[in-house]
C-alpha positions in Angstrom: -3.2 21.3 -9.5 0.0 19.6 -8.5 0.2 15.9 -8.9 0.6 14.3 -5.5 0.6 10.5 -6.2 3.3 8.7 -8.2 3.5 5.0 -8.8 5.5 4.8 -12.1 8.7 6.7 -11.1 9.9 9.9 -12.6 11.6 8.8 -15.8 15.1 9.0 -14.2 16.0 5.4 -14.1 18.4 5.5 -17.0 20.1 8.6 -15.7 20.6 7.1 -12.2 21.3 3.5 -13.2 25.1 4.0 -13.2 25.0 5.4 -9.7 22.8 2.6 -8.4 24.9 -0.1 -10.1 28.1 1.3 -8.6 26.6 1.2 -5.1 25.0 -2.2 -5.2 26.7 -4.4 -7.8 29.7 -6.8 -7.3 32.4 -7.7 -9.8 33.0 -10.9 -7.8 29.4 -12.0 -7.9 29.3 -11.3 -11.6 32.5 -13.3 -12.2 31.0 -16.4 -10.5 27.7 -16.0 -12.3 29.5 -15.8 -15.6 31.2 -19.1 -14.8 28.0 -21.1 -14.5 27.4 -20.0 -10.8 30.4 -22.1 -9.6 34.0 -20.9 -9.2 37.1 -22.2 -7.3 39.2 -20.0 -5.0 42.2 -21.9 -3.7 40.7 -25.0 -1.9 37.3 -23.4 -1.7 34.6 -24.2 -4.3 32.0 -21.5 -4.3 28.5 -22.2 -5.6 25.9 -19.5 -6.0 22.2 -20.3 -6.1 20.9 -19.6 -9.6 18.3 -17.1 -8.2 19.3 -14.9 -5.4 19.4 -11.3 -4.2 17.4 -8.3 -5.4 14.1 -9.2 -7.0 12.2 -7.0 -9.4 10.0 -5.5 -6.7 13.0 -4.5 -4.5 15.0 -3.2 -7.5 12.0 -1.0 -8.4 11.6 0.3 -4.9 15.2 1.2 -4.6 15.2 2.9 -8.0 12.1 5.0 -7.0 13.7 6.1 -3.8 16.8 7.4 -5.7 14.6 9.0 -8.2 12.6 10.7 -5.5 15.7 12.2 -3.9 16.7 13.6 -7.3 13.2 14.8 -8.2 12.6 16.7 -5.0 16.0 18.0 -3.7 14.5 20.8 -1.7 11.6 19.0 0.0 11.7 16.9 3.2 11.5 13.2 2.2 10.2 10.5 4.5 9.8 6.8 4.3 7.0 4.8 6.0 8.9 2.1 7.9 11.8 0.5 6.0 11.8 0.5 2.2 12.9 -3.2 2.3 14.3 -5.4 5.1 18.0 -4.8 4.5 20.2 -2.7 6.9 22.7 -1.6 4.3 20.0 -0.4 1.9 18.1 1.4 4.6 21.3 3.1 5.8 21.8 4.4 2.3 18.3 5.9 2.4 19.4 7.7 5.6 22.6 8.8 4.0 20.6 10.4 1.1 18.6 12.5 3.6 15.5 10.3 3.8 14.0 10.2 7.3 12.2 7.1 8.6 8.8 7.1 10.2 8.7 4.0 12.4 5.5 2.5 13.9 4.9 2.2 17.7 4.6 -1.1 19.5 1.1 -1.6 18.2 2.2 -1.0 14.6 0.6 2.4 14.4 2.3 5.3 12.6 2.2 9.0 13.7 1.9 11.3 10.7 1.0 14.4 12.6 4.2 16.2 11.8 3.8 15.9 8.1 2.6 18.7 5.8 1.6 19.1 2.2 5.2 20.2 1.5 6.6 16.7 2.5 7.3 13.8 0.2 6.5 10.4 1.6 7.7 7.1 0.1 5.5 4.0 0.6 7.7 0.9 1.0 7.7 -2.3 -1.2 5.5 -4.0 1.4 2.8 -1.4 1.0 0.9 0.4 3.8 -2.5 -0.3 5.4 -5.6 1.2 3.8 -6.0 3.4 6.9 -2.5 4.8 6.7 -2.8 5.5 3.0 -6.0 7.4 3.5 -4.5 9.4 6.3 -1.5 10.4 4.1 -3.8 11.4 1.3 -5.8 13.7 3.6 -2.6 15.5 4.6 -2.0 16.2 1.0 1.7 15.3 0.9 3.3 13.9 -2.2 3.2 10.1 -2.2 5.7 7.9 -4.0 4.2 4.4 -4.0 6.8 1.6 -4.4 4.4 -1.2 -3.4 5.5 -4.4 -5.1 3.2 -5.7 -7.9 3.1 -9.1 -6.4 1.8 -7.6 -3.2 -0.9 -5.7 -5.1 -1.9 -9.0 -6.7 -2.6 -10.5 -3.3 -4.5 -7.3 -2.3 -6.8 -7.6 -5.2 -7.6 -11.2 -4.2 -8.3 -10.3 -0.6 -10.5 -7.3 -1.6 -12.5 -9.6 -3.9 -12.9 -12.1 -1.1 -14.4 -9.3 1.1 -16.6 -8.1 -1.7 -18.1 -11.5 -2.1 -18.5 -12.2 1.6 -15.5 -14.5 2.0 -13.2 -14.3 5.0 -9.5 -14.0 4.0 -7.4 -16.6 5.7 -3.9 -15.1 5.3 -0.7 -17.2 5.8 1.7 -14.6 7.2 3.1 -12.9 10.3 0.5 -10.6 11.8 3.1 -8.1 12.9 4.7 -7.9 9.4 4.0 -4.7 7.5 2.9 -6.6 4.4 0.4 -8.8 6.2 -1.0 -5.8 8.0 -1.4 -4.0 4.7 -2.9 -7.1 3.0 -5.4 -7.7 5.8 -6.5 -4.1 5.7 -7.8 -4.5 2.2 -11.0 -6.2 3.5 -12.0 -2.8 4.9 -12.8 -1.7 1.4 -16.1 -3.5 1.8 -18.4 -3.3 4.8 -18.2 -6.3 7.0 -15.0 -7.6 5.4 -13.2 -10.1 7.6 -9.7 -11.7 7.8 -7.7 -14.0 10.0 -3.9 -14.5 9.9 -2.2 -17.8 10.6 1.6 -17.9 11.1 2.4 -21.4 10.1 1.0 -24.9 9.8 1.1 -25.4 13.6 -1.1 -22.4 14.2 -3.1 -23.4 11.2 -4.1 -26.6 12.9 -6.1 -24.6 15.4 -8.1 -23.2 12.5 -8.5 -26.5 10.7 -9.6 -28.4 13.8 -12.1 -25.7 14.6 -13.6 -25.7 11.1 -13.9 -29.5 11.1 -15.1 -29.6 14.8 -12.5 -32.2 15.5 -12.2 -33.6 19.1 -10.2 -31.3 21.3 -10.6 -28.2 19.1 -10.5 -24.9 20.9 -13.7 -23.5 22.4 -15.2 -20.5 20.7 -13.9 -18.2 23.5 -10.4 -19.7 23.4 -10.3 -19.4 19.6 -11.3 -15.7 19.7 -8.8 -15.1 22.5 -5.9 -16.8 20.6 -6.5 -14.8 17.4 -7.5 -11.6 19.1 -4.7 -9.6 17.5 -4.6 -11.7 14.3 -8.2 -11.3 13.1 -10.6 -8.5 12.1 -12.5 -6.7 14.8 -15.5 -8.7 16.0 -14.3 -11.9 14.3 -16.7 -14.7 15.1 -15.4 -18.2 14.1 -18.9 -19.6 14.1 -20.0 -17.1 11.5 -16.9 -15.9 9.6 -15.4 -19.3 8.8 -18.4 -20.4 6.6 -16.9 -18.8 3.5 -13.1 -18.8 3.2 -10.6 -17.5 0.6 -7.0 -18.2 1.1 -4.1 -15.7 0.5 -0.6 -15.3 1.8 2.2 -12.9 2.7 4.3 -13.1 -0.5 7.6 -13.9 1.3 6.3 -17.0 3.2 7.4 -20.5 2.4 5.5 -21.3 -0.8 4.9 -25.0 0.0 3.6 -24.2 3.4 1.1 -21.6 2.0 -0.2 -24.1 -0.5 -0.4 -26.8 2.2 -2.4 -24.5 4.5 -4.9 -23.8 1.8 -5.3 -27.5 1.1 -5.8 -28.2 4.8 -8.5 -25.5 5.1 -10.3 -27.1 2.1 -9.9 -30.5 3.7 -11.4 -29.3 6.9 -14.4 -27.8 5.2 -15.0 -31.0 3.2 -14.8 -33.0 6.5 -17.3 -30.9 8.2 -19.7 -29.9 5.4 -19.1 -32.1 2.4 -17.5 -31.7 -1.0 -20.4 -29.8 -2.5 -20.4 -27.2 0.2 -16.6 -26.7 0.0 -16.8 -26.3 -3.8 -18.9 -23.1 -3.4 -17.6 -21.9 0.0 -13.8 -22.2 -0.5 -11.5 -20.2 -2.8 -7.8 -20.3 -3.3 -5.8 -18.5 -6.0 -2.1 -18.4 -6.8 -0.8 -15.5 -4.7 2.8 -16.9 -4.4 5.3 -14.3 -5.4 7.3 -15.6 -8.4 10.6 -14.2 -7.1 10.1 -15.8 -3.7 9.2 -19.1 -5.4 12.3 -18.9 -7.7 14.7 -18.3 -4.8 13.2 -21.2 -2.8 13.4 -23.5 -5.8 17.0 -22.5 -6.5 17.9 -23.4 -2.9 16.0 -26.7 -3.3 18.1 -27.5 -6.4 21.3 -26.8 -4.6 20.3 -29.1 -1.7 20.1 -32.0 -4.1 23.9 -32.1 -3.7 24.4 -29.9 -0.6 27.5 -27.9 -0.2 29.6 -28.4 3.0 28.7 -25.0 4.3 25.8 -22.7 3.3 25.9 -19.0 3.8 22.6 -17.1 3.6 22.9 -13.3 3.5 20.1 -10.9 4.4 18.3 -8.9 7.1 17.3 -10.8 10.2 13.9 -9.3 9.9 13.6 -10.3 6.3 10.9 -13.0 6.0 12.1 -14.5 2.7 15.7 -14.6 3.9 14.7 -16.4 7.1 12.8 -19.0 5.1 15.8 -19.6 2.7 18.0 -20.2 5.8 15.3 -22.6 7.2 15.3 -24.6 4.0 19.1 -24.9 3.9 19.3 -26.0 7.6 17.4 -29.1 6.7 20.3 -30.3 4.5 23.6 -28.8 5.6 25.4 -26.6 8.1 24.0 -23.1 7.5 24.9 -19.7 8.7 22.5 -16.8 8.2 24.3 -13.5 8.5 22.7 -10.1 8.3 25.7 -8.5 6.6 29.4 -9.0 5.7 30.3 -7.3 9.0 29.1 -10.5 10.8 32.2 -12.2 9.5 35.3 -11.2 11.5 38.4 -11.9 9.4 40.9 -11.1 12.2 39.7 -13.8 14.6 37.9 -16.1 12.1 34.6 -15.6 13.9 31.1 -15.5 12.5 28.0 -13.9 14.1 24.8 -15.5 12.8 21.2 -16.3 13.6 20.2 -20.0 14.0 16.4 -19.8 14.4 13.5 -18.9 12.0 12.2 -16.4 14.5 13.4 -12.9 13.4 13.8 -11.8 17.0 16.1 -14.7 17.9 19.5 -13.5 19.2 22.7 -13.9 17.3 25.2 -16.6 18.2 29.0 -16.6 17.7 31.2 -19.4 16.3 35.0 -19.5 15.9 36.7 -22.1 13.7 33.5 -22.5 11.8 35.1 -23.3 8.5 36.4 -26.8 7.6 40.2 -27.2 7.8 40.5 -28.9 4.4 39.0 -28.3 1.0 35.3 -27.6 1.1 32.4 -26.3 -0.9 30.6 -23.1 0.1 27.1 -22.4 -1.1 25.7 -18.9 -1.1 22.3 -17.5 -1.5 20.7 -14.2 -0.4 17.3 -12.8 0.3 15.4 -10.7 -2.2 16.4 -7.5 -0.4 20.1 -8.2 -0.3 22.3 -6.3 -2.9 25.0 -8.1 -4.7 27.8 -5.9 -3.2 27.0 -7.3 0.2 27.1 -10.8 -1.1 30.5 -10.1 -2.6 31.8 -8.6 0.6 30.7 -11.5 2.7 32.4 -14.0 0.3 35.7 -12.0 0.3 35.8 -12.1 4.1 35.3 -15.9 4.1 38.1 -16.3 1.6 40.4 -14.0 3.6 39.9 -16.1 6.7 41.4 -18.9 4.6 44.2 -16.6 3.5 42.9 -16.4 -0.1 43.1 -13.0 -1.8 41.0 -12.3 -4.9 42.1 -9.8 -7.6 39.2 -8.1 -9.3 38.9 -5.5 -12.0 36.8 -3.4 -9.6 37.8 -2.8 -6.0 35.5 -4.3 -3.4 34.8 -2.7 0.0 36.4 -4.4 3.0 
C-alpha cells in the first residue's frame, strides 16, 4: 500500500539546500552578522538583532515544500492556507506550481475538489483536527510541516481535555494556529477551550472567575466569547478546572502574565488549596519566538535611532516584535523591501499591532545626519528580503554597497 502521510521529509534536503540558499540567503546580512551584528555604511550604523528571521520550524516547512515539489513532479500539489506568513515565500510556492486552498470567512476549508491523486502540504501552523481527518478520508498524500513547538502545545491541550481541564489559550481566535490548537480538545469527549486575545480581554475572564464587582453576567460572558470558545461553553461549569496554553507566536511575557492572572483569580475565589489542584500551566512558549523577543529587548537597552522590522503584516510574531520596538524608538514595520521606494524616499508601513490595520506612508522618514539603524525580522522572513530592504534604505542615502554576490533590487 502506498504511504500517504509524511512528516520527516523525503531525504532531499542536502540535494536541494544549494537551491534554497540561493533563493533565500543574503551576502549583505551574512557580512553584518560576521562583523558582530554591527556594520557601518557611510554615516549609517546598522545593527542587526542577534536573533532574527527564519526559525527552525519555518526553515523545515520551506525545505519540505521544496522536497515535495521534487518528489511528486507529476502530481497536483496543494497547500492548506499559507505555509508561513510571508508574501515572498508564499509567492515562491505559487511559482513552483503549488496551489493554495484558502478558508472561507468562517475559517472553513473546502476539500471537495481533492482526490487520492493529489498531494496536500499542511502548513507550519498545523490544521484543525477536523480538517486533518477530512483529508485522511480523501486518501490524498499528506506532507505535514507542522512545527514541533506547535505540536508541543497541542499535547498539553489534549492532556488538559483528557483530564477534564478547560484549555485557556492566549491567542487570536481567527489565527490558523490557535484554531488548530483549540481543536485538540476534541480528541476527548467533552473537551473545552476558550481563547483570549490579550490581557485586556483576559480581564473579562479573570473578573468572572473571581466574581469581582462589575464582572460580566453569564449571558454576556457567553455572548462575548461565542466565537472564541468550544460549543456549549458554560463559564459556571467549565472554568472550575483550567489549564493555560498559548499560540506560540504571542508575546511571551503576556502569555505568562495571563497564566498568572488566571491562577490569581482562582486563589481569590476558591483559595490556594483549590487552585493548586484545579489550575495547570506548562511552558508552551516557542523558544524561537522567545529568542527573537529577547534579542529585541537587548537592542532596546541602547535603542537605535530608527528600527526597521521586516515581515508579513499577518505574521503574529512580526507584529509583536514591532510592538516591542515602538515602546523604545521610532519603528517602521514593512512587509517587504518593496515598501521602501528609493526614487522618492518614501516608506509604506504599518503602525498598529492589528494585522488588518492599513498601511501609512512617510516621506523624509530618515534622519538628515548620521544615525543608527536597527533591523530585525519575523521568524517567517528570509534573509534575502532583509538584505534587499537594507540596500534600499542605504540607496536613499546615496550609499552603494559592493557585495561578492549580486542582490536583487
